[in-house]
Backbone as a chain_set.jsonl record, in Angstrom:
{"seq": "MLKRTIKSSGLAVLPRTGHASNLEEPELFDRLVLDFLARVDAGRWELRDPRSISTSTTGMTD", "coords": {"N": [[-9.839, -1.925, -8.173], [-7.168, -2.946, -8.491], [-6.643, -3.791, -5.89], [-8.41, -5.941, -5.584], [-7.475, -7.617, -7.567], [-4.674, -8.04, -7.303], [-3.533, -9.952, -4.982], [-1.525, -9.697, -3.099], [-1.137, -7.055, -2.778], [-0.57, -3.828, -1.277], [-1.487, -0.925, 0.662], [-0.639, 2.389, 1.106], [-1.246, 5.377, 2.721], [-0.517, 8.669, 2.267], [-0.828, 11.425, 3.941], [-1.816, 14.754, 3.035], [-0.51, 14.917, 0.571], [0.03, 14.839, -2.99], [0.13, 13.823, -6.347], [2.835, 13.641, -6.432], [4.116, 12.386, -4.237], [6.576, 11.376, -3.49], [8.218, 13.566, -3.746], [6.981, 15.468, -2.17], [6.775, 14.42, 0.431], [9.403, 13.196, 1.056], [10.952, 11.74, 2.996], [9.12, 10.091, 4.381], [8.057, 8.672, 2.203], [10.393, 7.366, 1.235], [10.966, 5.773, 3.495], [8.723, 4.061, 3.538], [9.025, 2.711, 1.075], [11.56, 1.498, 1.409], [10.996, -0.162, 3.603], [9.096, -1.864, 2.445], [10.711, -3.098, 0.435], [12.639, -4.367, 2.059], [11.013, -6.191, 3.431], [10.121, -7.782, 1.299], [12.587, -8.837, 0.368], [13.25, -10.354, 2.615], [11.361, -12.271, 2.507], [8.936, -11.808, 3.739], [6.688, -10.553, 2.77], [3.48, -11.054, 2.391], [0.409, -12.688, 1.282], [-2.633, -10.865, 1.64], [-5.078, -10.967, 4.294], [-8.013, -12.544, 3.333], [-10.405, -11.376, 4.155], [-9.965, -8.693, 4.083], [-10.414, -7.762, 1.6], [-12.44, -5.733, -0.073], [-15.157, -4.231, -1.921], [-14.467, -1.675, -2.266], [-11.928, 0.804, -1.924], [-12.009, 2.393, 0.325], [-13.773, 1.039, 1.866], [-16.318, 1.824, 1.94], [-19.696, 1.789, 0.778], [-21.803, 2.296, -2.11]], "CA": [[-9.544, -3.021, -9.073], [-5.88, -3.566, -8.174], [-6.744, -4.459, -4.59], [-9.082, -7.226, -5.775], [-6.737, -8.424, -8.532], [-3.335, -8.372, -6.8], [-3.81, -10.378, -3.607], [-0.447, -9.315, -2.187], [-0.956, -5.601, -2.82], [-0.698, -3.081, -0.035], [-1.907, 0.458, 0.483], [-0.082, 3.377, 2.029], [-1.857, 6.691, 2.548], [0.383, 9.74, 2.674], [-1.672, 12.616, 4.094], [-1.38, 16.061, 2.531], [0.333, 14.803, -0.615], [-0.686, 14.643, -4.242], [0.702, 12.825, -7.251], [4.293, 13.643, -6.294], [4.367, 12.127, -2.812], [8.009, 11.172, -3.281], [8.832, 14.89, -3.635], [6.304, 16.226, -1.124], [7.114, 13.789, 1.722], [10.441, 12.243, 0.656], [11.41, 10.849, 4.073], [8.074, 9.085, 4.59], [8.021, 7.851, 1.0], [11.576, 6.496, 1.245], [10.815, 4.788, 4.569], [7.739, 3.062, 3.106], [9.613, 1.9, 0.002], [12.622, 0.666, 1.978], [10.348, -1.193, 4.41], [8.539, -2.826, 1.496], [11.801, -3.869, -0.173], [13.228, -5.229, 3.092], [10.08, -7.294, 3.689], [10.162, -8.675, 0.136], [13.876, -9.543, 0.407], [13.236, -11.305, 3.733], [10.283, -13.238, 2.301], [7.861, -11.536, 4.693], [5.566, -9.872, 2.126], [2.562, -12.175, 2.186], [-0.946, -12.388, 0.837], [-3.498, -10.246, 2.646], [-6.221, -11.71, 4.81], [-9.105, -12.388, 2.358], [-11.469, -10.516, 4.687], [-9.649, -7.287, 3.843], [-10.753, -7.423, 0.222], [-13.804, -5.226, -0.211], [-15.419, -3.676, -3.243], [-14.065, -0.277, -2.249], [-10.682, 1.075, -1.211], [-12.333, 2.989, 1.618], [-14.691, 0.174, 2.595], [-17.656, 2.406, 1.868], [-20.523, 1.32, -0.33], [-22.56, 3.37, -2.789]], "C": [[-8.225, -3.704, -8.698], [-5.941, -4.339, -6.871], [-7.393, -5.83, -4.726], [-8.264, -8.168, -6.655], [-5.388, -8.9, -8.0], [-3.455, -8.679, -5.312], [-2.716, -9.998, -2.614], [-0.219, -7.804, -2.175], [-1.12, -4.989, -1.433], [-1.114, -1.653, -0.346], [-1.252, 1.317, 1.548], [-0.729, 4.718, 1.707], [-0.894, 7.734, 3.099], [-0.432, 11.027, 2.744], [-1.01, 13.874, 3.529], [-0.392, 15.961, 1.378], [-0.554, 14.593, -1.829], [-0.014, 13.556, -5.058], [2.223, 12.738, -7.147], [4.682, 13.416, -4.838], [5.845, 11.903, -2.519], [8.763, 12.498, -3.176], [8.258, 15.688, -2.469], [6.629, 15.712, 0.282], [8.216, 12.751, 1.486], [10.88, 11.283, 1.757], [10.4, 9.739, 4.336], [8.006, 8.133, 3.408], [9.188, 6.858, 0.992], [11.461, 5.41, 2.309], [9.84, 3.686, 4.161], [8.314, 2.14, 2.032], [10.69, 0.976, 0.555], [12.058, -0.448, 2.858], [9.758, -2.277, 3.515], [9.639, -3.713, 0.91], [12.452, -4.817, 0.829], [12.328, -6.424, 3.37], [10.066, -8.283, 2.526], [11.447, -9.497, 0.159], [13.91, -10.616, 1.491], [12.145, -12.361, 3.586], [9.11, -13.032, 3.239], [6.699, -10.763, 4.085], [4.596, -10.958, 1.688], [1.228, -11.711, 1.628], [-1.734, -11.77, 1.981], [-4.537, -11.24, 3.131], [-7.38, -11.486, 3.84], [-10.239, -11.495, 2.855], [-11.209, -9.042, 4.426], [-10.04, -6.835, 2.446], [-12.217, -7.013, 0.151], [-13.988, -4.7, -1.624], [-14.939, -2.24, -3.355], [-12.754, -0.125, -1.486], [-10.96, 1.591, 0.192], [-13.214, 2.095, 2.468], [-16.113, 0.686, 2.58], [-18.407, 1.826, 0.667], [-21.281, 2.496, -0.925], [-23.81, 3.74, -2.05]], "O": [[-8.18, -4.93, -8.599], [-5.359, -5.418, -6.755], [-6.979, -6.781, -4.062], [-8.351, -9.387, -6.504], [-5.005, -10.047, -8.228], [-3.475, -7.769, -4.482], [-2.959, -9.98, -1.408], [0.775, -7.328, -1.626], [-1.735, -5.576, -0.543], [-1.089, -1.232, -1.502], [-1.307, 1.008, 2.738], [-0.754, 5.14, 0.551], [-0.505, 7.677, 4.266], [-0.698, 11.65, 1.716], [0.213, 14.014, 3.554], [0.472, 16.824, 1.225], [-1.722, 14.223, -1.716], [0.363, 12.507, -4.535], [2.827, 11.837, -7.728], [5.48, 14.165, -4.276], [6.314, 12.206, -1.423], [9.838, 12.547, -2.579], [8.961, 16.488, -1.852], [6.744, 16.503, 1.218], [7.993, 11.558, 1.692], [11.155, 10.117, 1.474], [10.777, 8.578, 4.495], [7.908, 6.92, 3.591], [8.994, 5.663, 0.771], [11.815, 4.258, 2.061], [10.098, 2.507, 4.407], [8.11, 0.927, 2.077], [10.73, -0.205, 0.208], [12.585, -1.56, 2.858], [9.904, -3.468, 3.793], [9.511, -4.937, 0.894], [12.781, -5.951, 0.483], [12.813, -7.545, 3.528], [10.004, -9.493, 2.745], [11.408, -10.715, -0.012], [14.527, -11.666, 1.31], [12.013, -13.243, 4.434], [8.363, -13.971, 3.513], [5.798, -10.352, 4.816], [4.856, -11.69, 0.733], [0.955, -10.515, 1.517], [-1.529, -12.109, 3.147], [-4.835, -12.228, 2.46], [-7.704, -10.336, 3.547], [-10.961, -10.914, 2.045], [-12.122, -8.223, 4.532], [-9.998, -5.641, 2.146], [-13.116, -7.841, 0.295], [-13.056, -4.728, -2.427], [-15.001, -1.65, -4.434], [-12.504, -0.843, -0.518], [-10.237, 1.27, 1.135], [-13.393, 2.351, 3.659], [-17.012, 0.06, 3.141], [-17.801, 1.426, -0.327], [-21.383, 3.559, -0.313], [-24.549, 4.621, -2.49]]}, "num_chains": 1, "name": "protein.A"}
């Protein structure tokens, strides 16, 4: 739902983590957040290519 609704949303997958990814992989989490903030501050966080919007996060269908 969020992917279809928020056209500028992004997705980061942190392998081997659960609901506390910031505690389980703090360096990776911090790097992703800092990269996001730097891109927003620089005006480089843009809308996704419309072709990337599917009905599923994984791209799989029922």
